[in-house]
TORMI-204605 format. One line per field, with one value per residue (C-alpha): residue in three letters; x, y, z; residue number from 1. Coordinates in steps of 0.5 Angstrom, whole numbers. Layout:
<pts>
r	[ALA/...]
x	[X/...]
y	[Y/...]
z	[Z/...]
k	[NUM/...]
</pts>
This chain:
<pts>
r	[MET/THR/ARG/THR/ALA/PRO/GLU/ALA/PRO/GLU/GLY/GLN/HIS/SER/MET/ALA/LYS/THR/VAL/ALA/GLU/PRO/PRO/SER/TRP/GLN/LEU/ARG/LEU/ARG/ARG/PHE/GLY/TYR/ARG/PRO/PRO/ALA/THR/GLY/THR/LEU/SER/LEU/GLY/THR/ARG/ASP/ARG/LEU/ASP/PRO/PRO/TYR/THR/ARG/PRO/SER/PRO/ARG/VAL/VAL/ALA/LEU/LEU/GLY/LEU/GLY/PRO/ALA/ALA/ALA/ASP/ARG/LEU/TRP/ARG/LEU/ALA/ALA/TRP/GLY/GLY/PRO/LEU/LEU/VAL/ALA/ALA/VAL/ALA/GLY/VAL/LEU/ARG/PHE/TRP/ASN/LEU/GLY/LYS/PRO/HIS/ALA/VAL/ILE/PHE/ASP/GLU/THR/TYR/TYR/ALA/LYS/ASP/SER/TRP/ALA/LEU/ILE/ASN/GLN/GLY/TYR/GLU/GLY/ALA/TRP/PRO/LYS/ASP/ILE/ASP/LYS/THR/ILE/LEU/THR/ASP/PRO/GLY/SER/VAL/LEU/ILE/PRO/THR/ASP/PRO/GLY/TYR/VAL/VAL/HIS/PRO/PRO/MET/GLY/LYS/TRP/VAL/ILE/GLY/LEU/GLY/GLU/LYS/MET/PHE/GLY/PHE/GLU/PRO/PHE/GLY/TRP/ARG/PHE/MET/VAL/ALA/LEU/LEU/GLY/THR/LEU/SER/VAL/LEU/MET/LEU/CYS/ARG/ILE/GLY/ARG/ARG/LEU/PHE/ARG/SER/THR/PHE/LEU/GLY/CYS/LEU/ALA/GLY/LEU/LEU/LEU/ALA/VAL/ASP/GLY/LEU/HIS/PHE/VAL/MET/SER/ARG/THR/ALA/LEU/LEU/ASP/GLN/VAL/LEU/MET/PHE/PHE/VAL/LEU/ALA/ALA/PHE/GLY/CYS/MET/VAL/LEU/ASP/ARG/ASP/ARG/THR/ARG/ARG/ARG/LEU/ALA/ALA/ALA/LEU/PRO/GLU/ASP/GLY/GLU/GLY/VAL/LEU/ARG/PRO/ASP/ALA/GLU/ILE/ALA/GLU/THR/LEU/ARG/LEU/GLY/LEU/ARG/PRO/TRP/ARG/ILE/ALA/THR/GLY/VAL/MET/LEU/GLY/LEU/ALA/ALA/ALA/THR/LYS/TRP/ASN/GLY/LEU/TYR/VAL/MET/VAL/ALA/PHE/GLY/LEU/MET/THR/VAL/LEU/TRP/ASP/VAL/GLY/ALA/ARG/ARG/THR/ALA/GLY/ALA/VAL/ARG/PRO/TYR/LEU/ALA/VAL/VAL/LYS/LYS/ASP/VAL/LEU/PRO/ALA/PHE/VAL/SER/VAL/VAL/PRO/VAL/ALA/LEU/VAL/THR/TYR/LEU/ALA/THR/TRP/THR/GLY/TRP/LEU/VAL/THR/ASP/LYS/GLY/TYR/PHE/ARG/ASP/TRP/ALA/ALA/LYS/GLN/ASP/ALA/LEU/PRO/ASN/GLY/GLY/GLY/THR/TRP/SER/TRP/LEU/PRO/GLU/TRP/LEU/ARG/SER/LEU/TRP/HIS/TYR/GLU/THR/GLU/VAL/TYR/SER/PHE/HIS/VAL/GLY/LEU/THR/SER/PRO/HIS/THR/TYR/GLU/SER/ASN/PRO/TRP/SER/TRP/ILE/VAL/LEU/GLY/ARG/PRO/VAL/SER/TYR/PHE/TYR/GLU/SER/PRO/ALA/PRO/GLY/THR/ALA/GLY/CYS/PRO/ALA/SER/ALA/GLY/GLU/LYS/CYS/ALA/GLN/GLU/ILE/LEU/ALA/LEU/GLY/THR/PRO/LEU/LEU/TRP/TRP/ALA/ALA/CYS/PHE/ALA/LEU/VAL/TYR/VAL/LEU/TRP/ARG/TRP/ALA/PHE/ARG/ARG/ASP/TRP/ARG/ALA/GLY/ALA/ILE/ALA/CYS/ALA/VAL/ALA/ALA/GLY/TRP/VAL/PRO/TRP/PHE/LEU/TYR/GLN/GLU/ARG/THR/ILE/PHE/LEU/PHE/TYR/ALA/VAL/VAL/PHE/VAL/PRO/TYR/LEU/CYS/LEU/ALA/VAL/ALA/MET/MET/ILE/GLY/ALA/ILE/ILE/GLY/PRO/LYS/GLY/VAL/THR/GLU/ARG/ARG/ARG/THR/PHE/GLY/ALA/VAL/ALA/ALA/GLY/CYS/LEU/VAL/LEU/LEU/ILE/VAL/TRP/ASN/PHE/ILE/TYR/PHE/TRP/PRO/ILE/TYR/THR/ALA/THR/PRO/ILE/PRO/MET/ASP/GLN/TRP/ARG/ALA/ARG/MET/TRP/LEU/ASP/THR/TRP/VAL]
x	[0/3/0/2/5/1/2/8/7/7/13/16/15/9/13/10/14/10/12/12/7/9/10/5/9/9/2/0/5/2/-3/2/5/10/11/16/21/18/22/23/21/24/25/21/25/31/35/32/33/40/40/34/33/32/25/24/18/11/8/3/9/13/6/6/13/11/17/19/20/28/28/26/31/36/33/32/39/42/38/41/48/44/40/44/49/43/42/50/50/45/47/54/52/48/55/60/55/59/63/68/63/63/71/71/74/68/67/71/75/80/82/82/85/90/92/91/96/101/100/100/105/110/108/104/101/104/103/100/100/92/90/92/85/85/92/90/84/88/94/95/102/106/103/109/107/110/116/114/109/101/97/92/85/84/87/89/86/81/86/90/83/82/89/89/84/88/94/90/87/91/90/84/76/75/81/80/72/74/75/69/64/67/66/59/57/60/56/50/52/54/48/45/47/47/39/38/42/37/31/34/30/33/27/29/35/36/30/35/40/36/33/41/41/37/38/40/46/49/48/53/58/59/62/64/71/70/73/65/63/69/68/61/64/68/62/58/63/64/57/57/63/60/53/57/60/53/51/58/57/51/52/57/53/47/53/54/48/44/39/33/32/27/32/30/35/35/38/42/44/52/54/51/55/61/62/69/67/74/77/72/75/70/70/77/76/71/76/80/75/73/80/80/74/77/82/79/75/75/68/69/72/64/62/67/64/57/58/62/58/52/57/57/49/49/53/48/43/45/48/41/37/42/40/44/41/45/48/50/56/58/59/63/68/67/67/68/76/77/72/76/83/79/77/80/88/86/84/89/94/91/89/98/99/95/100/106/107/108/112/117/118/121/118/111/107/110/113/119/115/119/126/125/122/128/134/131/136/130/129/123/118/115/114/120/121/117/119/119/114/109/110/110/104/99/101/99/93/92/92/88/82/84/82/76/73/73/71/66/66/59/58/52/51/52/46/44/44/36/35/39/33/29/33/32/39/42/49/51/56/57/53/53/48/49/46/41/44/51/54/48/42/37/36/29/30/29/33/40/40/42/46/47/50/45/48/40/38/31/27/20/26/28/21/20/25/23/17/21/26/19/17/24/25/18/19/26/22/16/18/25/27/35/34/31/36/42/38/37/44/47/43/44/52/53/48/47/55/54/49/55/58/52/56/61/61/58/53/48/53/56/49/51/54/47/44/44/41/35/34/33/29/25/25/24/18/16/16/12/6/7/4/8/7/1/-4/-9/-9/-13/-9/-3/-5/-7/0/3/0/2/9/10/7/11/18/16/15/22/25/21/23/30/29/25/32/37/38/41/45/49/50/45/43/36/31/31/23/24/29/25/20/26/26/22/23/26/32/35/36]
y	[-1/7/13/21/25/31/39/42/49/54/57/51/45/43/37/31/25/17/13/6/6/5/-2/-6/-5/2/4/0/4/10/9/10/16/14/18/15/19/22/16/18/25/31/36/42/46/43/49/49/41/43/49/50/57/59/60/68/71/70/78/77/76/83/86/85/88/93/93/95/89/92/93/86/83/86/83/76/77/79/73/68/68/73/68/63/67/68/62/60/66/63/55/58/62/57/52/56/59/56/52/50/47/43/44/36/31/27/21/18/26/22/18/25/31/27/24/32/35/29/30/37/38/33/29/23/20/18/13/17/14/13/18/24/27/30/35/36/40/43/44/43/46/41/35/32/30/23/21/13/12/9/5/9/7/11/16/23/28/29/30/34/39/37/39/46/49/47/50/56/56/51/44/45/43/50/49/42/43/49/47/41/47/52/45/44/52/51/45/49/55/49/45/52/53/45/46/52/49/42/46/51/55/60/57/50/51/56/51/44/48/51/44/42/48/46/38/36/31/35/40/36/32/40/41/35/33/27/25/24/31/32/26/29/35/33/27/34/38/33/33/40/40/34/38/44/40/37/44/47/39/40/49/46/42/48/52/47/45/49/53/54/62/63/62/54/50/44/37/34/26/28/33/30/23/26/33/33/37/38/40/39/42/41/33/33/37/32/27/33/32/24/22/27/24/17/20/21/15/9/9/15/9/7/14/15/8/11/18/16/11/17/22/18/16/24/25/20/23/29/27/23/30/33/28/22/16/12/16/10/8/15/17/10/13/19/20/15/15/22/20/15/19/25/22/16/17/25/22/16/22/26/21/19/27/27/21/26/26/20/19/23/23/15/15/13/7/1/5/2/-6/-6/-4/-9/-14/-12/-14/-21/-28/-28/-21/-18/-22/-22/-14/-12/-8/-4/2/2/6/3/-4/0/4/-2/-7/-2/-1/-8/-9/-3/-8/-13/-8/-6/-11/-15/-11/-13/-12/-10/-3/0/4/1/1/-4/1/-1/3/10/12/13/15/7/8/14/14/19/23/26/25/28/29/36/36/42/49/46/47/50/46/51/49/48/41/38/31/32/34/32/34/30/31/26/24/25/28/33/27/31/32/25/23/27/24/18/19/24/19/14/20/21/14/13/21/18/10/14/21/20/26/26/30/23/20/24/25/18/16/20/17/10/12/12/8/2/0/-1/-7/-11/-11/-14/-17/-10/-6/1/7/12/18/15/17/24/23/23/27/34/29/27/36/36/30/33/39/37/34/41/44/38/40/47/45/46/52/54/50/54/59/55/49/53/58/50/47/53/52/45/47/52/48/42/47/50/44/41/48/48/40/42/48/44/38/44/42/36/37/42/39/44/42/41/38/30/30/35/30/25/28/29/21/19/12/7/6/13/12]
z	[0/-2/0/-1/3/5/1/5/7/2/1/3/-1/-5/-8/-6/-7/-5/1/4/8/16/18/22/29/29/27/34/38/36/40/46/42/37/33/27/23/15/12/4/5/4/11/12/17/15/18/25/25/25/30/33/35/42/46/47/51/49/46/52/57/54/54/61/64/59/56/48/42/42/51/51/47/50/57/52/52/59/61/58/63/68/69/71/74/79/80/82/87/91/90/92/98/101/100/102/108/115/110/115/121/123/126/125/120/117/115/109/109/114/108/102/107/108/102/99/103/102/94/94/98/96/90/93/99/105/111/115/123/126/131/128/126/133/133/125/128/134/131/124/124/128/124/119/113/112/108/107/101/103/99/97/92/88/83/85/80/86/92/87/87/94/96/92/96/102/99/99/105/109/113/115/114/110/106/105/103/99/92/93/94/89/84/86/85/78/77/78/73/68/68/68/61/59/60/56/50/51/51/47/54/59/63/64/63/70/74/72/76/81/82/83/88/93/92/99/96/91/97/103/97/96/103/105/102/99/91/88/88/83/79/78/76/70/68/68/63/59/57/56/52/48/47/44/41/37/37/33/29/26/25/21/16/16/13/8/5/-1/-1/-7/-9/-3/2/4/7/4/5/1/1/-3/2/8/6/4/8/13/19/21/27/33/39/44/42/45/51/52/52/57/61/61/62/69/71/71/74/80/81/76/74/70/65/65/62/57/54/54/52/45/44/44/42/35/35/35/29/24/27/24/17/17/19/14/8/9/4/9/15/19/13/12/20/20/14/17/24/28/28/28/34/38/36/40/46/47/46/49/55/57/56/61/66/66/66/73/76/74/82/83/77/78/85/85/92/92/93/88/84/83/83/76/77/83/79/74/80/81/78/72/70/68/65/58/59/61/54/57/61/68/71/66/68/76/74/71/77/82/78/77/85/86/82/86/91/89/87/93/96/100/108/111/113/117/111/104/101/94/88/86/92/91/87/92/98/100/105/106/109/116/115/123/129/135/142/144/151/152/154/149/143/140/144/146/153/154/149/155/152/149/141/134/131/124/116/113/105/102/97/97/98/93/88/88/89/83/78/79/75/70/68/66/62/59/57/54/51/48/46/42/40/39/42/43/49/54/50/52/59/60/58/62/68/66/64/72/75/72/73/80/79/76/83/88/93/93/99/96/99/96/95/89/86/86/79/75/80/75/70/75/76/67/67/72/69/61/66/68/62/59/65/64/56/49/44/42/47/50/56/60/59/60/66/69/67/70/77/77/76/81/86/84/85/91/95/93/96/102/102/102/107/110/111/113/119/118/111/115/122/125/133/133/139/138/137/130/128/129/125/120/118/115/112/118/113/114/122]
k	[1/2/3/4/5/6/7/8/9/10/11/12/13/14/15/16/17/18/19/20/21/22/23/24/25/26/27/28/29/30/31/32/33/34/35/36/37/38/39/40/41/42/43/44/45/46/47/48/49/50/51/52/53/54/55/56/57/58/59/60/61/62/63/64/65/66/67/68/69/70/71/72/73/74/75/76/77/78/79/80/81/82/83/84/85/86/87/88/89/90/91/92/93/94/95/96/97/98/99/100/101/102/103/104/105/106/107/108/109/110/111/112/113/114/115/116/117/118/119/120/121/122/123/124/125/126/127/128/129/130/131/132/133/134/135/136/137/138/139/140/141/142/143/144/145/146/147/148/149/150/151/152/153/154/155/156/157/158/159/160/161/162/163/164/165/166/167/168/169/170/171/172/173/174/175/176/177/178/179/180/181/182/183/184/185/186/187/188/189/190/191/192/193/194/195/196/197/198/199/200/201/202/203/204/205/206/207/208/209/210/211/212/213/214/215/216/217/218/219/220/221/222/223/224/225/226/227/228/229/230/231/232/233/234/235/236/237/238/239/240/241/242/243/244/245/246/247/248/249/250/251/252/253/254/255/256/257/258/259/260/261/262/263/264/265/266/267/268/269/270/271/272/273/274/275/276/277/278/279/280/281/282/283/284/285/286/287/288/289/290/291/292/293/294/295/296/297/298/299/300/301/302/303/304/305/306/307/308/309/310/311/312/313/314/315/316/317/318/319/320/321/322/323/324/325/326/327/328/329/330/331/332/333/334/335/336/337/338/339/340/341/342/343/344/345/346/347/348/349/350/351/352/353/354/355/356/357/358/359/360/361/362/363/364/365/366/367/368/369/370/371/372/373/374/375/376/377/378/379/380/381/382/383/384/385/386/387/388/389/390/391/392/393/394/395/396/397/398/399/400/401/402/403/404/405/406/407/408/409/410/411/412/413/414/415/416/417/418/419/420/421/422/423/424/425/426/427/428/429/430/431/432/433/434/435/436/437/438/439/440/441/442/443/444/445/446/447/448/449/450/451/452/453/454/455/456/457/458/459/460/461/462/463/464/465/466/467/468/469/470/471/472/473/474/475/476/477/478/479/480/481/482/483/484/485/486/487/488/489/490/491/492/493/494/495/496/497/498/499/500/501/502/503/504/505/506/507/508/509/510/511/512/513/514/515/516/517/518/519/520/521/522/523/524/525/526/527/528/529/530/531/532/533/534/535/536/537/538/539/540/541/542/543/544/545/546/547/548/549/550/551/552/553/554/555/556/557/558/559/560/561/562/563/564/565/566/567/568/569/570/571/572/573/574/575/576/577/578/579/580/581/582/583/584/585]
</pts>
């Protein structure tokens, strides 16, 4: 059976083409909202499909503000950066407020704060004596950095970052938390801008950033010297570089396509399949960021694989939109090798560069392993032709990998990744019970207060994200929305790999890596609630009210849990009221 494509609007395309009827499975899926691609027809609005315009305020909003066209245009351009900077400023105030409190070494800061101090000062981590934390807090100037190498199980990049803050502000809590708080604040700014590019909407981009600013897990991790927040930053930066590369590449394709006599851009199969896209600096930057991510924690490698596949698929979509008849073949010929070279070798070189301190000092743990092997009667073995430093590093990496996969020691706060999305078992970083009238506990409390830092995501945001992920998956599967696919891929890259290690001791705070994409998913869902362009005013009003209520409830929820994010002493009954689930205790 065949049908004739409907006549295009005047000024676009008047020629009809005969195309095959979609297969029956596509027709059945249409009841769920599936929209098949318009295969075999000349694309309408090719320019907008390759380089969509940004949403501008509606004339009604402009009139409501009493602005003329020129003033409205200036305001729109100012909001592109002004809105994200304002949201980031709010996030920064929240994260830097009383950053040095509590004046304590909380949770795994006992490892990373000390290792970072040794790394930034002598180039390798030392073997710290036990019970040194109290001395560090009371008299850090008297603490000597151990020269004996320490066995550490994470690459050095995150510790270089933490150590930079210590170098600037000293070996004390504010110093070792400073850079993490800074990266947490900058990640809010980046998410605003990334969301703006994804959705072509300054409002939705700023909304995604605002949601990240008031997420409890991201907030707590921004105020704690752990590696996972640093990893989150580099992964988000890589995602942003990919989005920039995608926009730049599609504009390059659009610029190469021909225009008809009316100025309408036309697809061209030959150009779409043969055009070389040239140097892609943002893709190289992606490789650098992914290398820094893997050099912070190894699960950055899984992100590299997922993002690498996604950027190649984006090229397929771009060439198809530009008119390629065989877009996959075109990408294999023109894009796959440059993509690999831009990401994998660049990431590897970046990763190795972060080990510079270990390489040049000759005192790091296992640094002389290969030299000792060469001194044995049988020599260095099969791989003795490789550089000594490389064999030593490889041995170190294999030992660390064995440690990680074999880490099965029970822990009070361990959790299964299945429970992360519903906040099944958060981690308590700090807890004390000051008596009434001491350490900020009200004298009228009647009993001891609770003073806690709980690495808990803002519950209403995360529970809304459960529905948002379902919406994103539906949008990707049935509407072929690349934005939904990108969000789903990023969430999967940070979450799914942990399901491979069911026996390993793992914690909910690892999920901070994919929190920004949960916020993007919720922002996308809220955009759908408000309603697409062209809906009735009544529909838009009800949608805006519902979306506003959801956002206000999420902000209120963050404020409500503020005391247990910041170790603010509260009466025990108020603390119990915030323990919504038994597993949070």
